Phi, psi and omega in degrees: 000162180200157176229131179207172178240136177244125178267123180284167177299337178277359178088006180268148178267133176241120176277128181242126176241118179266121185288147170298139192219115177284173183290343180292115190298132170077352184286351175286341187305304181292335177297314179297320179298319178295321177297318180295317181295323179297318178295318180294319178295325177297316177298321182287313187276324182271313182264002174063031175283153173286164178301319181297318180294322181293314182289334177291333183269334184243118184238117172279136176234126179242128178255122185245159165267153185297309184285330176292324179297323181277334192258334185269124183295336180296337176298311179296319179299320179292316178301323183286345177279346195303325185248013180275140188305315185279354190227351182293146181234015177076026176098138179237141172272113178261112180254112181262116175275099192265098177274359181061032179195146175243102189057264178237013184258131180283155182308320183294343179259354187242353176203158178260344180280166179289308182253149179293340184266006185298341178300330182290347180291341182295334178251017178055039180278135176299136180235125178250124175262123190238133175287116182296345177274005182237084183300326181291324176295319180297320180295316181298319184290322179293327174294318178298317182297317179294316178298319180296313179300313182293327182281318188248357179055044181234158173295156173212142184243131177246119180259096184268105188270119179211222179203166180253119185297314180258188180279201180301331170216176188297336181264002183274149178247098186291337183290349173303317187251337178231065184297320182291313181301315186280347167292322177288324179296317180295331179278347182284127184287344180107146184298320182297318179295316182297316183289323180297317179295324177297316182292325178293317179296327180275004180061030176279322177224167176250171176301323179295319178299317182299314181297320181294315179296320180296316182297318180298315180294316179298318179298320179301310183287327175296324177295317176300317178298318181296318179294322179295321178293325179294317178300317180294330181286315185277344181293128180303135178285139180285123183262346181211162179291145175295153179294141178291153182269116181289146176292137173292156172271129185266026185277338187297140177252124175261123181290126180223046182282168173235165178278163179294328181291317178297316179303316179296319179301312181292320181300315179295321182298320183269359182251332187264125181273135180298148179298134179089355178270128182263098185279152176303132182303330180289346179275345186300312180295321180293321178293324176295320178294324176300317179298318179293322177299316179297330180272359181077016182266354178215149178299146185271130179263181186292320180299318180293315182299318180295315181299318180291324176298312179295312182299318181294322180292321177297318178297334178274356175102017179257119176291144182226139180225127179232129176214162180152175180289121180071019186292333178298309178274326189096135181309322185257024176054041186248343189262305183048049174290338175233136175233159187233133179299126185290345179261318186255342185079002180299139182270139175231120179239093190303321183292337179289349180273350181287144178223151180259134178290328181284323182220086184301342180286343182287133176202167180255130173240137173229132184227133167282126185268172168294169182278068183225138172258308184301307184296315185287319178295320175300320178297313182293327176296312179301318179299315184290334177294320179281314180269068190296331182262003177276162172263104182250122185235137173241130183244128172280145178299310165232149187304323183290343178292344178294343179292348172287352181239030189297325180298317179296320181295311183288314189274334182248294193298313185280327194246353189297323180293321181290317183284317193232002187057036181255119185250158174200164178251021184307138178248130173252121178258115190235101178303130189213141176151147185260102179243011179090018183277352179101184187295335190270345186227022183258311191251134171271008178063052178311321184299328181293322179288324178294325179295333182276351186286123174190153175054033176057041186272336185225166163240129180236117186228155180221078184289148183246001178223156176302321180296320177299317178296317176305308183290328180296316178294321179293319180300326185301326178256343180277333181286152180285331181293134180249107178200154182296155179235123176256122184239123169280111184259161188276163170237283180295331181293343182304327182237012179284121182304324180294333181264056179236170181226164176262153181305324182298338179287345177270331181268006176217155167077197181203188181289128182262117180295332176223140177242117178284169184279105182287345183273353179272114180263339181233086185299326178300340180280348184286127178256334185226131174256122176256114179262128183213178180212136173083206191302326184302337178304317183292327174293316180294321181294317180293322179293319180295319177297321178295321180279346181053052185239113181265014179269357180243127176257134178254113183248130184258124175269106184269339178231120179278317186216131357298138188289128182278067186301311184296318181292319177296320179299319177299316182291315178303319183291335181286343175262082193293336184252009179288139180242352182222143168238125178252133167264119182244131178218158177279330187286161173301160186299327180275006178230189178068209186263354191304306184295334178283317186272341187307306182291323182294317174295318179303328180291334188247003179285138171301155186300331184274004185246135176253155183253131181235153175255135172229129178169188178290154176290160180305141187212147174288328181256146181300328184205160177286155175269357182256122179295324181300315178294319178303315181296318178297318179296319182294319178294323179296321179299317179296313183299317182288340181276329183266160180278315176270144179291144177213144175262003188272137167231164184284165178298342180292344181246011181282160185301321183296333179292315178301324181289330183282334179274094187288138173295165187300328184274359184286000000 
């Protein structure tokens, strides 16, 4: 990537920002769109520009390859974002550099359409096919394209048809696979020569003028090359490997409480329906419960904690953006950040009405996205790179759907700081948990994110209470550290009475990377420490209560990375008579957190304590498709973790819960 200024002949400055771009073709497209939208939103919210003024000032330009434009699905996903409320950028100039070849593949082998740009027809985008040997035609068309974009705020595609003089790189031999085409390419004198001869014939320039212009240009580039070689020559040669970057200890707690007054303000905002708004009758009871939660008369659930976290941050001056499939209502009908008038269909999003006295530009936006993971997550990443201090969140409908965006996760979110020193605070919300729904809706693939953790590049958390989730979101923008946050979010826990919090937990404290067992009153009696994370804690807690066994302590690891080594060490040492530590997880042994925590726990265990694994056996699939088998597996996990046998599991794993959590296609 790069940033520079270009002064036009009219004397105006144009700022150009070139996005960092991995080798994966076309995946930069939604990233650039997100960057552009963030700039436009900044102009609108901070400088009070109109939408028309903002889009006129910020122009996304995407440069494509011909076969990549036809072949990469992220192109279609990006094109489909162009006119959506939460993602539109007022039109993009798509410039396709058409070499009439894809690496070594001819057009007839790489697409079924006539033109490489035919994908743009799905959005009725104007497409101009330009002869690369006609510079004046190319100039006229780019003027038309710019005028069209500025006038109508729509995308436009320019298909510049030419050829590649050399192969895929300077050392490649293209005639191996395209001998006829490259015989013609070798005979072609070149566009510069053809146009120069045309200008000479028209008496626009002379041979001397041509030589002078050519010499100036060649001298310019030769000078740049010479300076680059000089820099390489004087730069000290690296004689040894750089020191490795040690992992931070994740034990520190950042206090992120809010006042009772702020809580009351947000609670009233999300509970009181505006006069004249016809709310869905099924929402009446939920809104009443919200009011009781705000008054401390009912246990607080996850939806309320999230709303208060978002609302409080907006009041403190932090802009917030949430998008994803079903994000307005929430996949599990738990959020209802947006409601719709039953008579008019008018949308009401109460949190979007909040304003900060300190920063009036701060506001909350929530958008239901297209059914896209790759394109939308790439967009949100790009947005978060520009809006570095905003809380930008992308929510997967189910956690495992994020694997449809794996390129964005691997090439951008996990590695961008290491590759390009590009930071962001992007939050990924990934519903995760084993409730017997089968292979497709159980696992958010926690293990994949843990495998990507190194050099303090990510935060990976699995909160077990609404208050923990509340403080985690607030910590993400309050902390000075800028890095992405991966959150395993709940499904059945959203409405589990045991998984609730009290109002006082929001007005005190912060996110706890580890939660010790509050039910253990006599620590010397504990013989076994069960370390776990997420929903399985509630199954273990119900089983222990059924067995009435105080010899087992249940310790929750709420943050995997950065790993809270010091705090865990402190907790282990407090159980002076414990002889065993069990790591218990719902996931199969080759998934979940086991391979990540095994060595890390082993480093801090006292010499007299052994580490054991409890969980499902290794499996090719994340979960069984049989609820009967799921239930047997879940009970076995509880039995093997506890000292006394128990048949009890929490309500979070009962059959009726699985039936209530509808799959995406339901």
